[in-house]
C-alpha positions in Angstrom: -5.3 7.4 -73.9 -7.1 6.9 -70.5 -9.1 4.0 -72.0 -5.8 2.3 -72.8 -4.5 2.7 -69.4 -7.7 1.4 -67.8 -7.9 -1.5 -70.1 -4.3 -2.4 -69.4 -5.0 -2.2 -65.6 -7.9 -4.5 -66.0 -5.9 -7.1 -68.1 -3.1 -6.9 -65.6 -5.4 -7.3 -62.5 -7.1 -10.3 -64.3 -3.8 -11.9 -65.1 -2.5 -11.4 -61.5 -5.8 -12.8 -60.1 -5.5 -15.9 -62.3 -2.0 -16.5 -61.4 -2.9 -16.3 -57.6 -5.7 -18.5 -57.9 -3.9 -21.3 -59.8 -2.8 -24.2 -57.8 -1.0 -27.5 -58.5 -3.8 -29.4 -56.4 -7.2 -29.3 -58.1 -9.9 -27.9 -56.0 -12.0 -30.4 -54.0 -15.6 -31.1 -55.5 -16.8 -31.1 -51.9 -17.6 -28.0 -50.0 -16.3 -29.8 -46.8 -13.5 -31.9 -45.8 -14.4 -35.6 -45.5 -15.1 -36.9 -41.9 -13.0 -39.2 -39.8 -12.6 -43.0 -40.6 -15.5 -44.9 -39.0 -14.8 -47.5 -36.2 -16.4 -50.8 -36.8 -17.7 -52.9 -33.9 -19.3 -56.4 -34.3 -20.9 -58.9 -31.8 -24.1 -60.1 -30.3 -27.5 -58.7 -29.9 -30.5 -60.0 -27.9 -33.7 -58.5 -29.2 -37.2 -59.1 -27.4 -39.0 -59.8 -30.7 -36.3 -61.3 -33.0 -34.3 -63.2 -30.4 -30.5 -63.7 -30.7 -28.6 -62.3 -33.5 -25.4 -60.5 -34.6 -24.9 -56.7 -34.7 -22.5 -54.7 -36.6 -22.1 -50.9 -35.6 -20.0 -48.4 -37.8 -19.5 -45.3 -35.9 -17.5 -42.0 -36.2 -17.5 -38.7 -34.3 -17.1 -35.2 -35.6 -17.8 -32.0 -34.0 -19.6 -33.6 -30.9 -22.0 -35.7 -33.0 -21.6 -39.4 -33.3 -23.2 -41.2 -36.2 -23.1 -44.3 -38.3 -24.9 -47.4 -39.1 -26.5 -50.3 -37.2 -26.9 -53.6 -39.1 -28.5 -56.6 -37.2 -28.9 -60.3 -38.4 -31.4 -62.7 -37.0 -31.7 -66.3 -38.0 -29.5 -65.7 -41.0 -31.7 -62.7 -42.2 -30.2 -59.3 -42.4 -32.6 -56.5 -41.2 -32.5 -53.3 -43.0 -29.4 -51.1 -42.1 -30.4 -48.3 -39.8 -28.9 -44.9 -39.1 -27.4 -44.1 -35.6 -27.3 -40.4 -34.5 -26.2 -39.3 -31.0 -23.6 -37.7 -28.8 -21.0 -39.0 -26.3 -20.6 -37.8 -22.8 -18.3 -39.4 -20.2 -18.0 -42.6 -22.3 -21.8 -42.8 -22.6 -23.4 -42.8 -25.9 -27.0 -41.7 -26.0 -28.4 -42.1 -29.4 -31.4 -42.7 -31.8 -31.4 -45.6 -34.1 -33.8 -45.0 -37.1 -34.4 -45.9 -40.7 -32.9 -43.6 -43.4 -35.0 -40.5 -44.0 -36.0 -42.0 -47.4 -37.2 -45.3 -45.8 -40.6 -45.1 -44.4 -40.6 -48.6 -42.9 -38.7 -49.7 -39.7 -38.7 -48.8 -36.1 -37.1 -45.9 -34.3 -35.3 -46.7 -31.0 -33.4 -44.9 -28.3 -30.1 -46.4 -27.4 -27.9 -45.9 -24.5 -24.4 -47.5 -24.4 -21.2 -47.5 -22.5 -18.0 -47.0 -24.6 -14.6 -48.9 -23.7 -11.4 -49.0 -25.5 -12.4 -52.7 -26.6 -16.0 -52.2 -27.3 -19.4 -51.1 -26.5 -22.2 -52.5 -24.3 -25.8 -51.2 -24.5 -29.5 -51.3 -24.4 -32.1 -50.1 -26.8 -36.0 -49.6 -26.8 -38.5 -48.8 -29.6 -40.2 -45.5 -28.6 -42.8 -45.4 -31.4 -45.1 -48.3 -32.4 -46.6 -47.5 -35.8 -48.0 -49.4 -38.9 -44.5 -50.0 -40.1 -43.3 -50.9 -36.5 -46.1 -53.0 -35.1 -44.2 -54.3 -32.0 -42.0 -52.5 -29.4 -38.6 -53.9 -29.3 -36.2 -53.8 -26.4 -32.9 -55.4 -26.3 -29.2 -55.5 -25.4 -26.0 -55.8 -27.3 -22.3 -56.3 -26.8 -19.9 -55.4 -29.6 -16.2 -55.5 -29.8 -13.9 -53.1 -31.8 -12.8 -54.8 -35.0 
């Protein structure tokens, strides 16, 4: 008789657990909530090696970290998209601009920029000259919020 009561208790507990865990909204396949929608900026860039061009920055900030992408075009030729990672303090963005981790080509630069409601103005410089980044680049950019 005790086995029947124990089995009944287990069945009831499992049924209650299943009822409590059921939801009208399916669970998210991600273990985290998606981040904020990025802000897009576009404008001009002046590079010491490549000359004048256009720059598109896509940035978002979450948990004190600012990140996004950097896409420059010079003479009608798009450069590989780079990753921006940094932090904002008192409207000043200090960041690293680098290739994706899986991309072994390209230059890594430091970037300092002033943020305003209408856009971003900044400077950058390459800090590591390597086989895949044979020339040190310096430059400036002005982009407006799109």
